[in-house]
Backbone as a printed PyTorch tensor [residue, N CA C, xyz], in Angstrom:
tensor([[[  0.8390,  -1.1950,   0.0000],
         [  0.0000,   0.0000,   0.0000],
         [  0.8820,   1.2560,   0.0000]],

        [[  0.6470,   2.2270,  -0.8780],
         [  1.4760,   3.4250,  -0.9500],
         [  1.5490,   4.1690,   0.3650]],

        [[  0.4130,   4.2120,   1.1080],
         [  0.3800,   4.9780,   2.3510],
         [  1.2040,   4.3700,   3.4540]],

        [[  1.6430,   3.0940,   3.2950],
         [  2.4170,   2.4470,   4.3280],
         [  3.8880,   2.3190,   3.9610]],

        [[  4.3170,   2.9550,   2.9010],
         [  5.7230,   2.8940,   2.4890],
         [  6.5690,   3.8040,   3.3530]],

        [[  7.7880,   3.3260,   3.6640],
         [  8.6930,   4.1940,   4.4070],
         [  9.0970,   5.3910,   3.5710]],

        [[  8.8860,   5.3110,   2.2510],
         [  9.2850,   6.3860,   1.3630],
         [  8.0920,   7.2300,   0.9140]],

        [[  7.0700,   7.3710,   1.7620],
         [  5.9960,   8.3100,   1.4720],
         [  6.6270,   9.6930,   1.3730]],

        [[  5.9650,  10.6190,   0.6930],
         [  6.5840,  11.9070,   0.3580],
         [  7.2330,  12.6120,   1.5460]],

        [[  6.4590,  12.7280,   2.6440],
         [  6.9780,  13.4520,   3.8020],
         [  8.1780,  12.7830,   4.4300]],

        [[  8.1130,  11.4570,   4.5820],
         [  9.2210,  10.7200,   5.1840],
         [ 10.4350,  10.7470,   4.2710]],

        [[ 10.2240,  10.5500,   2.9650],
         [ 11.3340,  10.5570,   2.0020],
         [ 12.0590,  11.8980,   2.0280]],

        [[ 11.3100,  12.9900,   2.0980],
         [ 11.9350,  14.3160,   2.1410],
         [ 12.7330,  14.4880,   3.4260]],

        [[ 12.1600,  14.0240,   4.5500],
         [ 12.8550,  14.1470,   5.8330],
         [ 14.1650,  13.3710,   5.8140]],

        [[ 14.1210,  12.1350,   5.2880],
         [ 15.3240,  11.3070,   5.2190],
         [ 16.3510,  11.9440,   4.2900]],

        [[ 15.8830,  12.4740,   3.1680],
         [ 16.7810,  13.1360,   2.2110],
         [ 17.4980,  14.3060,   2.8570]],

        [[ 16.7880,  15.0070,   3.7690],
         [ 17.3720,  16.1860,   4.4220],
         [ 18.1410,  15.8370,   5.6910]],

        [[ 18.2960,  14.5420,   5.9660],
         [ 19.1460,  14.1540,   7.0910],
         [ 18.4530,  13.5470,   8.2870]],

        [[ 17.1180,  13.3690,   8.2300],
         [ 16.4080,  12.7430,   9.3570],
         [ 16.8830,  11.2950,   9.4980]],

        [[ 17.3010,  10.9180,  10.6980],
         [ 17.8410,   9.5900,  10.9360],
         [ 16.7490,   8.6330,  11.4200]],

        [[ 16.3740,   7.7010,  10.5570],
         [ 15.4060,   6.6800,  10.9610],
         [ 16.1290,   5.6020,  11.7610]],

        [[ 15.5440,   5.2060,  12.8920],
         [ 16.1050,   4.1050,  13.6650],
         [ 15.6140,   2.7850,  13.0740]],

        [[ 16.2210,   1.6930,  13.4890],
         [ 15.7500,   0.3800,  13.0430],
         [ 14.3010,   0.1700,  13.4540]],

        [[ 13.9660,   0.6750,  14.6270],
         [ 12.5870,   0.5770,  15.1210],
         [ 11.6420,   1.3640,  14.2150]],

        [[ 12.0560,   2.5730,  13.8010],
         [ 11.2330,   3.3850,  12.8980],
         [ 10.9650,   2.6440,  11.5910]],

        [[ 12.0310,   2.0850,  11.0060],
         [ 11.9050,   1.4020,   9.7220],
         [ 10.9270,   0.2410,   9.8260]],

        [[ 11.0490,  -0.5270,  10.8920],
         [ 10.1560,  -1.6670,  11.0800],
         [  8.7130,  -1.2170,  11.2410]],

        [[  8.5200,  -0.1300,  12.0010],
         [  7.1710,   0.3970,  12.1900],
         [  6.5680,   0.8930,  10.8780]],

        [[  7.3630,   1.6300,  10.1130],
         [  6.8740,   2.2140,   8.8750],
         [  6.5550,   1.1620,   7.8180]],

        [[  7.1760,   0.0090,   7.9220],
         [  6.9080,  -1.0710,   6.9770],
         [  5.6740,  -1.8850,   7.3550]],

        [[  5.1030,  -1.5870,   8.5280],
         [  3.9310,  -2.3180,   9.0190],
         [  2.6450,  -1.5920,   8.6480]],

        [[  1.7270,  -2.2270,   7.9130],
         [  0.4320,  -1.5970,   7.6230],
         [ -0.3360,  -1.3500,   8.9140]],

        [[ -1.0970,  -0.2770,   8.9660],
         [ -1.8720,   0.0290,  10.1670],
         [ -2.7470,  -1.1400,  10.5950]],

        [[ -3.3290,  -1.8320,   9.6030],
         [ -4.2500,  -2.9180,   9.9410],
         [ -3.5440,  -4.1030,  10.5940]],

        [[ -2.2100,  -4.1670,  10.4470],
         [ -1.4490,  -5.2440,  11.0830],
         [ -0.8550,  -4.8280,  12.4220]],

        [[ -1.0170,  -3.5580,  12.7620],
         [ -0.4650,  -3.0470,  14.0190],
         [ -1.4240,  -3.3550,  15.1600]],

        [[ -0.9080,  -3.9070,  16.2350],
         [ -1.7330,  -4.2700,  17.3790],
         [ -1.6740,  -3.1690,  18.4290]],

        [[ -2.8210,  -2.5230,  18.6550],
         [ -2.8760,  -1.4740,  19.6640],
         [ -2.6590,  -2.0700,  21.0500]],

        [[ -1.9890,  -1.3300,  21.9090],
         [ -1.7040,  -1.7970,  23.2580],
         [ -2.8920,  -1.5540,  24.1780]],

        [[ -3.1940,  -2.5180,  24.9990],
         [ -4.2530,  -2.3480,  25.9950],
         [ -3.7090,  -1.5580,  27.1810]],

        [[ -4.6020,  -1.0700,  28.0270],
         [ -4.1950,  -0.3520,  29.2270],
         [ -3.3080,  -1.2330,  30.1050]],

        [[ -3.6480,  -2.5060,  30.1920],
         [ -2.8730,  -3.4480,  31.0080],
         [ -1.4580,  -3.6030,  30.4620]],

        [[ -1.3380,  -3.7260,  29.1470],
         [ -0.0180,  -3.8630,  28.5190],
         [  0.8010,  -2.5910,  28.7190]],

        [[  0.1680,  -1.4200,  28.5370],
         [  0.8660,  -0.1530,  28.7550],
         [  1.3920,  -0.0740,  30.1860]],

        [[  0.5460,  -0.4430,  31.1420],
         [  0.9530,  -0.4060,  32.5390],
         [  2.1440,  -1.3040,  32.8130]],

        [[  2.1470,  -2.4960,  32.2010],
         [  3.2380,  -3.4520,  32.4010],
         [  4.5410,  -2.9100,  31.8170]],

        [[  4.4700,  -2.3340,  30.6170],
         [  5.6640,  -1.7780,  29.9710],
         [  6.2600,  -0.6570,  30.8190]],

        [[  5.3950,   0.2340,  31.3320],
         [  5.8680,   1.3530,  32.1360],
         [  6.4100,   0.8620,  33.4780]],

        [[  5.7020,  -0.0880,  34.0820],
         [  6.1490,  -0.6380,  35.3690],
         [  7.5290,  -1.2780,  35.2550]],

        [[  7.7790,  -1.9660,  34.1470],
         [  9.0520,  -2.6470,  33.9470],
         [ 10.0940,  -1.7510,  33.2770]],

        [[  9.7370,  -0.4840,  33.0470],
         [ 10.6480,   0.5030,  32.4560],
         [ 11.1630,   0.0600,  31.0880]],

        [[ 10.2690,  -0.5770,  30.2970],
         [ 10.6250,  -0.9920,  28.9380],
         [ 10.0940,   0.0350,  27.9480]],

        [[ 10.4710,   1.2880,  28.1440],
         [  9.8910,   2.3780,  27.3600],
         [ 10.2090,   2.2760,  25.8770]],

        [[ 11.2730,   1.5630,  25.5450],
         [ 11.6060,   1.3670,  24.1400],
         [ 10.5750,   0.5280,  23.4160]],

        [[  9.6990,  -0.1580,  24.1680],
         [  8.6570,  -0.9830,  23.5530],
         [  7.4040,  -0.1830,  23.2010]],

        [[  7.3330,   1.0750,  23.6540],
         [  6.1910,   1.9140,  23.3090],
         [  6.2950,   2.3060,  21.8390]],

        [[  5.1850,   2.1980,  21.1120],
         [  5.2220,   2.4440,  19.6740],
         [  4.0290,   3.2850,  19.2320]],

        [[  4.2630,   4.0900,  18.1950],
         [  3.1780,   4.8170,  17.5560],
         [  2.5360,   3.9300,  16.4870]],

        [[  1.2710,   4.1910,  16.2030],
         [  0.6420,   3.5750,  15.0390],
         [  1.4690,   3.9920,  13.8230]],

        [[  1.7690,   3.0910,  12.8780],
         [  2.6380,   3.4270,  11.7450],
         [  2.2650,   4.7260,  11.0230]],

        [[  0.9840,   4.9240,  10.7540],
         [  0.5900,   6.1560,  10.0560],
         [  0.8120,   7.3850,  10.9310]],

        [[  0.6690,   7.2250,  12.2600],
         [  0.9540,   8.3360,  13.1710],
         [  2.4430,   8.6490,  13.1900]],

        [[  3.2880,   7.6080,  13.1480],
         [  4.7300,   7.8200,  13.1040],
         [  5.1100,   8.5520,  11.8260]],

        [[  4.4810,   8.1630,  10.7040],
         [  4.7600,   8.8100,   9.4230],
         [  4.3790,  10.2960,   9.4950]],

        [[  3.2120,  10.5720,  10.0840],
         [  2.7850,  11.9710,  10.2120],
         [  3.7220,  12.7380,  11.1440]],

        [[  4.1880,  12.0700,  12.2180],
         [  5.0750,  12.7450,  13.1590],
         [  6.4030,  13.1090,  12.5000]],

        [[  6.9710,  12.1940,  11.7450],
         [  8.2410,  12.4690,  11.0640],
         [  8.0700,  13.6100,  10.0730]],

        [[  6.9730,  13.5780,   9.3130],
         [  6.7010,  14.6390,   8.3430],
         [  6.5250,  15.9800,   9.0400]],

        [[  5.7500,  15.9700,  10.1380],
         [  5.5040,  17.2000,  10.9010],
         [  6.7870,  17.7410,  11.5190]],

        [[  7.5730,  16.8700,  12.1450],
         [  8.7860,  17.3300,  12.8260],
         [  9.7830,  17.9010,  11.8220]],

        [[  9.8520,  17.2950,  10.6380],
         [ 10.7610,  17.8040,   9.6070],
         [ 10.3110,  19.1870,   9.1360]],

        [[  9.0150,  19.3310,   8.8540],
         [  8.4940,  20.6250,   8.4040],
         [  8.6440,  21.6840,   9.4920]],

        [[  8.4510,  21.2850,  10.7480],
         [  8.5470,  22.2270,  11.8630],
         [  9.9790,  22.7060,  12.0530]],

        [[ 10.9370,  21.7970,  11.9150],
         [ 12.3410,  22.1990,  12.0280],
         [ 12.7330,  23.1540,  10.9030]],

        [[ 12.1940,  22.9270,   9.7020],
         [ 12.5090,  23.8120,   8.5840],
         [ 11.9600,  25.2140,   8.8350]],

        [[ 10.7930,  25.2950,   9.4650],
         [ 10.1510,  26.5940,   9.6840],
         [ 10.6970,  27.3160,  10.9080]],

        [[ 10.9020,  26.5790,  12.0050],
         [ 11.2740,  27.2090,  13.2770],
         [ 12.7410,  27.0140,  13.6600]],

        [[ 13.4360,  26.1470,  12.9470],
         [ 14.8300,  25.8830,  13.2860],
         [ 14.9970,  24.6780,  14.1880]],

        [[ 14.1790,  24.6240,  15.2570],
         [ 14.2140,  23.5040,  16.1930],
         [ 12.8080,  23.2250,  16.6940]],

        [[ 12.6000,  22.0110,  17.1880],
         [ 11.3180,  21.6700,  17.8130],
         [ 11.1370,  22.4940,  19.0790]],

        [[ 12.2390,  22.7320,  19.7920],
         [ 12.1620,  23.5420,  21.0060],
         [ 11.5780,  24.9150,  20.7190]],

        [[ 12.0430,  25.5560,  19.6510],
         [ 11.5510,  26.8920,  19.3140],
         [ 10.0500,  26.8680,  19.0610]],

        [[  9.5770,  25.8460,  18.3460],
         [  8.1460,  25.7250,  18.0740],
         [  7.3550,  25.5650,  19.3620]],

        [[  7.8160,  24.6710,  20.2350],
         [  7.0880,  24.4000,  21.4760],
         [  7.0320,  25.6350,  22.3580]],

        [[  8.1670,  26.3160,  22.4950],
         [  8.1960,  27.5030,  23.3470],
         [  7.2910,  28.6060,  22.8080]],

        [[  7.3500,  28.8390,  21.4980],
         [  6.6060,  29.9550,  20.9040],
         [  5.1270,  29.6310,  20.7340]],

        [[  4.8120,  28.4780,  20.1420],
         [  3.4580,  28.1940,  19.7240],
         [  2.6320,  27.3930,  20.7350]],

        [[  3.2870,  26.5620,  21.5350],
         [  2.5290,  25.7260,  22.4660],
         [  2.5200,  26.2600,  23.8790]],

        [[  3.6630,  26.7520,  24.3400],
         [  3.7640,  27.1650,  25.7360],
         [  3.7220,  28.6680,  25.9400]],

        [[  4.1300,  29.4300,  24.9350],
         [  4.1460,  30.8760,  25.0980],
         [  5.2100,  31.3240,  26.0860]],

        [[  6.2770,  30.5420,  26.2060],
         [  7.3670,  30.8880,  27.1200],
         [  8.4430,  31.6650,  26.3710]],

        [[  9.0210,  32.6690,  27.0340],
         [ 10.1030,  33.4380,  26.4250],
         [ 11.4440,  32.7350,  26.6040]],

        [[ 11.5660,  31.9580,  27.6770],
         [ 12.8230,  31.2660,  27.9490],
         [ 12.5190,  30.0350,  28.7930]],

        [[ 13.5850,  29.3700,  29.2390],
         [ 13.4230,  28.1690,  30.0470],
         [ 13.8650,  28.3780,  31.4850]],

        [[ 13.7540,  29.6190,  31.9680],
         [ 14.0470,  29.8910,  33.3680],
         [ 13.0630,  29.1160,  34.2270]],

        [[ 13.5430,  28.2210,  35.1100],
         [ 12.6540,  27.3470,  35.8880],
         [ 11.6650,  28.1300,  36.7350]],

        [[ 10.3870,  27.7690,  36.6070],
         [  9.3940,  28.3560,  37.5010],
         [  8.0750,  27.5960,  37.5350]],

        [[  7.7680,  26.8030,  36.5070],
         [  6.4330,  26.2150,  36.5280],
         [  6.3160,  24.9760,  35.6530]],

        [[  5.1220,  24.4030,  35.6750],
         [  4.7880,  23.2470,  34.8520],
         [  3.5190,  23.5700,  34.0980]],

        [[  3.4450,  23.2130,  32.8190],
         [  2.2390,  23.4370,  32.0400],
         [  1.7330,  22.1080,  31.5170]],

        [[  0.4130,  21.9140,  31.5400],
         [ -0.1870,  20.6790,  31.0730],
         [ -0.9460,  20.9200,  29.7850]],

        [[ -0.7760,  20.0370,  28.8240],
         [ -1.5560,  20.0820,  27.5990],
         [ -2.1010,  18.6870,  27.3370]],

        [[ -3.2530,  18.5970,  26.7270],
         [ -3.8710,  17.2890,  26.5250],
         [ -3.9860,  16.9060,  25.0740]],

        [[ -3.9540,  15.6100,  24.8400],
         [ -4.2310,  15.0540,  23.5240],
         [ -4.9180,  13.7210,  23.7780]],

        [[ -6.2570,  13.7300,  23.7610],
         [ -6.9940,  12.5200,  24.1100],
         [ -6.7320,  12.1770,  25.5550]],

        [[ -6.2910,  10.9230,  25.8130],
         [ -5.9660,  10.5210,  27.1780],
         [ -4.4650,  10.6080,  27.4220]],

        [[ -3.7400,  11.2060,  26.4830],
         [ -2.2920,  11.3540,  26.6100],
         [ -1.9900,  12.8040,  26.9150]],

        [[ -1.5630,  13.0630,  28.1420],
         [ -1.2290,  14.4150,  28.5670],
         [  0.2800,  14.5800,  28.6110]],

        [[  0.7550,  15.7450,  28.2160],
         [  2.1720,  16.0480,  28.2980],
         [  2.3550,  17.1790,  29.3000]],

        [[  3.1950,  16.9590,  30.2860],
         [  3.4540,  17.9620,  31.3140],
         [  4.8390,  18.5440,  31.0820]],

        [[  4.8810,  19.8050,  30.7390],
         [  6.1440,  20.4790,  30.4070],
         [  6.6500,  21.2490,  31.6170]],

        [[  7.9490,  21.2940,  31.8020],
         [  8.5180,  22.0380,  32.9200],
         [  9.7900,  22.7460,  32.5010]],

        [[ 10.0370,  23.9110,  33.0920],
         [ 11.2830,  24.6250,  32.8440],
         [ 12.4060,  24.0980,  33.7400]],

        [[ 12.0390,  23.3620,  34.7620],
         [ 13.0400,  22.8340,  35.6940],
         [ 13.7290,  21.6070,  35.1070]],

        [[ 15.0520,  21.5380,  35.1890],
         [ 15.7710,  20.3470,  34.7170],
         [ 15.3230,  19.1180,  35.5120]],

        [[ 15.1640,  17.9920,  34.8380],
         [ 14.8020,  16.7390,  35.5070],
         [ 16.0600,  15.8750,  35.5430]],

        [[ 16.6350,  15.6600,  36.7300],
         [ 17.8960,  14.9170,  36.8350],
         [ 17.7720,  13.4730,  36.3570]],

        [[ 18.7700,  13.0180,  35.6170],
         [ 18.8240,  11.6250,  35.1680],
         [ 20.1790,  11.0380,  35.5270]],

        [[ 20.2590,   9.7170,  35.4630],
         [ 21.4820,   9.0060,  35.8150],
         [ 22.3820,   8.8450,  34.5940]],

        [[ 23.6320,   9.2120,  34.7240],
         [ 24.5740,   9.1050,  33.6140],
         [ 24.9580,   7.6640,  33.3190]],

        [[ 24.9850,   6.8310,  34.3710],
         [ 25.4730,   5.4640,  34.2090],
         [ 24.3580,   4.4220,  34.2650]],

        [[ 23.1130,   4.8630,  34.0140],
         [ 21.9920,   3.9260,  34.1080],
         [ 21.8870,   3.0800,  32.8450]],

        [[ 21.2270,   1.9540,  32.9980],
         [ 20.8850,   1.0910,  31.8620],
         [ 19.3800,   0.8410,  31.9530]],

        [[ 18.5960,   1.4470,  31.0220],
         [ 19.0080,   2.2300,  29.8480],
         [ 19.5710,   3.6020,  30.2240]],

        [[ 20.2750,   4.2010,  29.2800],
         [ 20.9270,   5.4790,  29.5180],
         [ 19.9170,   6.5960,  29.7380]],

        [[ 20.1770,   7.4460,  30.7480],
         [ 19.3430,   8.6170,  30.9680],
         [ 18.0680,   8.3440,  31.7260]],

        [[ 18.0540,   7.2980,  32.5750],
         [ 16.8760,   7.0260,  33.3890],
         [ 16.8210,   8.0330,  34.5370]],

        [[ 15.6600,   8.1810,  35.1590],
         [ 15.4680,   9.1480,  36.2300],
         [ 16.2700,   8.7890,  37.4800]],

        [[ 16.7020,   9.8250,  38.2040],
         [ 17.2860,   9.5900,  39.5200],
         [ 16.1430,   9.2610,  40.4760]],

        [[ 16.4150,   8.5490,  41.5730],
         [ 15.3610,   8.2400,  42.5520],
         [ 14.6610,   9.4960,  43.0690]],

        [[ 15.4280,  10.5690,  43.3070],
         [ 14.8420,  11.8100,  43.8060],
         [ 13.8830,  12.4120,  42.7790]],

        [[ 14.2980,  12.4420,  41.5210],
         [ 13.4470,  12.9910,  40.4700],
         [ 12.1720,  12.1600,  40.3260]],

        [[ 12.3160,  10.8470,  40.3750],
         [ 11.1410,   9.9740,  40.2660],
         [ 10.1570,  10.2390,  41.4070]],

        [[ 10.6970,  10.4590,  42.6110],
         [  9.8370,  10.7390,  43.7550],
         [  9.0820,  12.0480,  43.6040]],

        [[  9.7570,  13.0810,  43.0960],
         [  9.1200,  14.3930,  42.9000],
         [  8.0050,  14.2840,  41.8650]],

        [[  8.2750,  13.5660,  40.7760],
         [  7.2680,  13.4180,  39.7210],
         [  6.0830,  12.5980,  40.2190]],

        [[  6.3610,  11.5220,  40.9470],
         [  5.2750,  10.6990,  41.4780],
         [  4.3740,  11.5010,  42.4060]],

        [[  4.9750,  12.3900,  43.2060],
         [  4.1910,  13.2450,  44.0990],
         [  3.3110,  14.1930,  43.2960]],

        [[  3.8770,  14.7890,  42.2260],
         [  3.1090,  15.6900,  41.3650],
         [  1.9460,  14.9580,  40.6980]],

        [[  2.2210,  13.7780,  40.1580],
         [  1.1840,  13.0040,  39.4740],
         [  0.0870,  12.5880,  40.4630]],

        [[  0.4890,  12.2180,  41.6690],
         [ -0.4980,  11.8090,  42.6760],
         [ -1.4150,  12.9680,  43.0320]],

        [[ -0.8350,  14.1460,  43.2680],
         [ -1.6330,  15.3140,  43.6480],
         [ -2.5270,  15.7930,  42.5170]],

        [[ -1.9970,  15.7330,  41.3020],
         [ -2.7080,  16.3140,  40.1670],
         [ -3.7090,  15.3530,  39.5380]],

        [[ -3.3810,  14.0670,  39.5120],
         [ -4.2090,  13.1070,  38.7860],
         [ -4.7480,  11.9590,  39.6400]],

        [[ -3.8610,  11.2590,  40.3170],
         [ -4.2430,  10.0120,  40.9710],
         [ -5.3190,  10.1970,  42.0310]],

        [[ -5.2000,  11.2120,  42.8580],
         [ -6.1730,  11.3990,  43.9210],
         [ -7.5680,  11.7320,  43.3820]],

        [[ -7.6370,  12.1780,  42.1320],
         [ -8.9210,  12.5150,  41.5150],
         [ -9.4760,  11.3640,  40.6740]],

        [[ -8.5780,  10.5950,  40.0450],
         [ -9.0150,   9.5630,  39.1010],
         [ -8.8150,   8.1430,  39.6010]],

        [[ -7.9980,   7.9750,  40.6350],
         [ -7.7020,   6.6430,  41.1340],
         [ -6.4190,   6.0980,  40.5360]],

        [[ -5.6600,   5.3620,  41.3460],
         [ -4.3610,   4.8470,  40.9070],
         [ -4.4800,   3.9570,  39.6800]],

        [[ -5.5810,   3.2080,  39.6000],
         [ -5.7550,   2.2720,  38.4900],
         [ -6.0230,   2.9660,  37.1600]],

        [[ -6.2530,   4.2790,  37.1930],
         [ -6.5850,   5.0210,  35.9740],
         [ -5.5120,   6.0050,  35.5380]],

        [[ -4.3440,   5.9200,  36.1480],
         [ -3.2720,   6.8700,  35.8370],
         [ -1.9490,   6.1310,  35.6360]],

        [[ -1.2920,   6.4110,  34.5280],
         [  0.0580,   5.9070,  34.2520],
         [  0.9260,   7.0990,  33.8590]],

        [[  2.1960,   7.0450,  34.1690],
         [  3.0800,   8.1280,  33.7380],
         [  4.4610,   7.5610,  33.4220]],

        [[  5.1810,   8.2810,  32.5870],
         [  6.5590,   7.9160,  32.3000],
         [  7.3050,   9.1230,  31.7610]],

        [[  8.6140,   9.0810,  31.8840],
         [  9.4930,  10.0440,  31.2300],
         [ 10.4420,   9.2380,  30.3690]],

        [[ 10.4630,   9.5200,  29.0910],
         [ 11.3530,   8.7810,  28.1970],
         [ 12.7980,   8.9200,  28.6430]],

        [[ 13.5440,   7.8200,  28.5280],
         [ 14.9690,   7.9090,  28.7930],
         [ 15.5590,   8.9510,  27.8470]],

        [[ 16.6160,   9.5870,  28.2680],
         [ 17.2530,  10.6110,  27.4360],
         [ 17.6470,  10.0580,  26.0750]],

        [[ 17.9880,   8.7790,  26.0380],
         [ 18.4740,   8.1790,  24.7910],
         [ 17.3850,   7.9860,  23.7470]],

        [[ 16.1000,   8.0590,  24.1450],
         [ 15.0250,   7.8570,  23.1670],
         [ 14.0670,   9.0440,  23.0980]],

        [[ 14.4380,  10.1690,  23.7050],
         [ 13.5770,  11.3430,  23.6550],
         [ 13.6010,  11.9830,  22.2720]],

        [[ 12.4330,  12.3600,  21.7700],
         [ 12.3800,  13.0760,  20.4960],
         [ 12.4940,  14.5810,  20.7050]],

        [[ 12.1000,  15.0700,  21.8740],
         [ 12.2490,  16.4860,  22.2210],
         [ 13.0380,  16.5340,  23.5240]],

        [[ 14.3350,  16.7450,  23.4270],
         [ 15.2000,  16.6830,  24.6050],
         [ 15.4020,  18.0400,  25.2620]],

        [[ 15.1980,  19.1030,  24.5140],
         [ 15.5890,  20.4190,  24.9910],
         [ 14.5660,  21.0710,  25.9140]],

        [[ 13.3220,  20.5910,  25.9350],
         [ 12.3150,  21.1070,  26.8560],
         [ 11.8400,  19.9220,  27.6960]],

        [[ 12.0980,  19.9620,  28.9900],
         [ 11.7960,  18.8270,  29.8540],
         [ 10.2900,  18.5640,  29.9280]],

        [[  9.9230,  17.2860,  29.9190],
         [  8.5110,  16.9380,  29.9940],
         [  8.3390,  15.4840,  30.4100]],

        [[  7.1510,  15.1920,  30.9360],
         [  6.7700,  13.8170,  31.2380],
         [  5.4490,  13.5350,  30.5360]],

        [[  5.1400,  12.2550,  30.3880],
         [  3.9030,  11.8330,  29.7510],
         [  2.9860,  11.2130,  30.8120]],

        [[  1.7190,  11.6070,  30.7990],
         [  0.7400,  11.0410,  31.7270],
         [ -0.4190,  10.4760,  30.9100]],

        [[ -0.7390,   9.2120,  31.1320],
         [ -1.8550,   8.5580,  30.4670],
         [ -2.9870,   8.3980,  31.4730]],

        [[ -4.1740,   8.8490,  31.1070],
         [ -5.3140,   8.7440,  32.0200],
         [ -6.5020,   8.1120,  31.3070]],

        [[ -7.3590,   7.4760,  32.0630],
         [ -8.6030,   6.9530,  31.5130],
         [ -9.7350,   7.3060,  32.4750]],

        [[-10.9150,   7.4490,  31.9160],
         [-12.0740,   7.7860,  32.7270],
         [-12.1170,   9.2300,  33.1740]],

        [[-11.3020,  10.0810,  32.5670],
         [-11.2820,  11.5010,  32.9460],
         [-12.3460,  12.2570,  32.1690]],

        [[-13.2490,  12.9210,  32.8760],
         [-14.2990,  13.6970,  32.2330],
         [-13.7920,  15.0400,  31.7410]],

        [[-14.5970,  15.6860,  30.9120],
         [-14.1930,  16.9800,  30.3570],
         [-13.9910,  18.0230,  31.4530]],

        [[-14.8160,  17.9490,  32.4950],
         [-14.7110,  18.9370,  33.5710],
         [-13.3550,  18.8350,  34.2670]],

        [[-12.9100,  17.5970,  34.5300],
         [-11.6030,  17.4310,  35.1740],
         [-10.4920,  17.9010,  34.2540]],

        [[-10.5500,  17.5110,  32.9800],
         [ -9.5000,  17.9030,  32.0420],
         [ -9.3860,  19.4190,  31.9340]],

        [[-10.5370,  20.1030,  32.0030],
         [-10.5030,  21.5690,  31.9280],
         [ -9.7570,  22.1690,  33.1090]],

        [[ -9.7150,  21.4450,  34.2410],
         [ -9.0330,  21.9760,  35.4250],
         [ -7.5160,  21.8100,  35.3530]],

        [[ -7.0420,  20.9600,  34.4540],
         [ -5.5860,  20.7450,  34.3840],
         [ -4.9700,  21.1380,  33.0460]],

        [[ -5.7200,  21.0160,  31.9560],
         [ -5.1450,  21.3120,  30.6460],
         [ -4.9080,  22.8130,  30.5010]],

        [[ -3.6660,  23.1670,  30.1690],
         [ -3.3260,  24.5760,  30.0110],
         [ -3.2040,  25.3110,  31.3250]],

        [[ -3.0240,  24.5720,  32.4280],
         [ -2.9140,  25.1900,  33.7510],
         [ -1.4800,  25.1470,  34.2420]],

        [[ -0.9910,  26.3050,  34.7080],
         [  0.3450,  26.3530,  35.2810],
         [  0.3240,  25.7400,  36.6750]],

        [[  1.4900,  25.3980,  37.1830],
         [  1.5870,  24.8160,  38.5160],
         [  1.0690,  25.7680,  39.5860]],

        [[  1.1200,  27.0850,  39.3100],
         [  0.6270,  28.0590,  40.2780],
         [ -0.8700,  28.3170,  40.1340]],

        [[ -1.5240,  27.5840,  39.2330],
         [ -2.9730,  27.7020,  39.0810],
         [ -3.4220,  28.6500,  37.9890]],

        [[ -2.4890,  29.3970,  37.3970],
         [ -2.8610,  30.3340,  36.3390],
         [ -3.1930,  29.5890,  35.0540]],

        [[ -4.1930,  30.0630,  34.3210],
         [ -4.6140,  29.4490,  33.0690],
         [ -3.8160,  30.0510,  31.9190]],

        [[ -3.2890,  29.2040,  31.0540],
         [ -2.5370,  29.6740,  29.8940],
         [ -3.3650,  29.4630,  28.6400]],

        [[ -2.8030,  29.7940,  27.5180],
         [ -3.4770,  29.5920,  26.2400],
         [ -3.6550,  28.1000,  25.9720]],

        [[ -4.7400,  27.7470,  25.2870],
         [ -4.9770,  26.3540,  24.9400],
         [ -4.1280,  25.9300,  23.7600]],

        [[ -4.1220,  24.6170,  23.4850],
         [ -3.3280,  24.0790,  22.3890],
         [ -3.7220,  24.7540,  21.0710]],

        [[ -2.7420,  25.2860,  20.3830],
         [ -2.9800,  25.8860,  19.0730],
         [ -3.5230,  27.3000,  19.1130]],

        [[ -3.8800,  27.7970,  20.2980],
         [ -4.4990,  29.1210,  20.3660],
         [ -3.5210,  30.2130,  19.9590]],

        [[ -2.2650,  30.0810,  20.3830],
         [ -1.2690,  31.0790,  20.0030],
         [ -1.0950,  31.1280,  18.4880]],

        [[ -1.0840,  29.9510,  17.8640],
         [ -0.9390,  29.8860,  16.4090],
         [ -2.1360,  30.5320,  15.7160]],

        [[ -3.3450,  30.2030,  16.1890],
         [ -4.5640,  30.7600,  15.5600],
         [ -4.6100,  32.2710,  15.6980]],

        [[ -4.2290,  32.7890,  16.8610],
         [ -4.2400,  34.2320,  17.0700],
         [ -3.2350,  34.9100,  16.1350]],

        [[ -2.0800,  34.2710,  15.9360],
         [ -1.0620,  34.8410,  15.0680],
         [ -1.5410,  34.8420,  13.6120]],

        [[ -2.2220,  33.7510,  13.2180],
         [ -2.7540,  33.6610,  11.8640],
         [ -3.8250,  34.7080,  11.6230]],

        [[ -4.7180,  34.8860,  12.5980],
         [ -5.7860,  35.8790,  12.4560],
         [ -5.2060,  37.2930,  12.3720]],

        [[ -4.1680,  37.5530,  13.1400],
         [ -3.5450,  38.8700,  13.1190],
         [ -2.9300,  39.1310,  11.7500]],

        [[ -2.3150,  38.0840,  11.1610],
         [ -1.7070,  38.2280,   9.8480],
         [ -2.7490,  38.5020,   8.7870]],

        [[ -3.9260,  37.8510,   8.9070],
         [ -5.0200,  38.0680,   7.9670],
         [ -5.5370,  39.4940,   8.0510]],

        [[ -5.6950,  39.9940,   9.2980],
         [ -6.2080,  41.3540,   9.5210],
         [ -5.2580,  42.4100,   8.9710]],

        [[ -3.9520,  42.0660,   9.0330],
         [ -2.9670,  43.0320,   8.5240],
         [ -2.8820,  43.0090,   7.0120]]])
């Protein structure tokens, strides 16, 4: 199927311009979506519990879109960091002060300006220090678990060696059974309780301003 080729237009252009596909990427891209087995909540929990984060995979077509998007974004903004700071977070710099939450379905990304310490000699490379893991677990418990229940919340931070966005610190939180009312209380909320712009709002406002001009 043309749509499942590793050499679809966007991916081919990215590779031509220097995007490095891993062996895992190549295998994923060669797999038709209909042959890809979605992970159950139980399987996700087991992978995260056993710290086998390298086993987490995107749906092949989603991976293809991500590679195409990341390549186009780097061409426009220079780096993924620049895009995230300007268009998603509205931050001028990375001076540590807060955490921002954004949602995508049941997959939430929590961004922070504070460095998250990792172990230099860990296997896999770049795993969390015990202190960092404790701080994150406390944050996740206060923000999510106490409201949704332990059985409905999973979190992880990719090892440094497999992070796609390394320059802006973040963790991933997976939730189930979260209603819209609860999500509204955390999505786009700073750690100090202030509400920030929603996903894509900065981009839309900039586009509208350009049209008006």
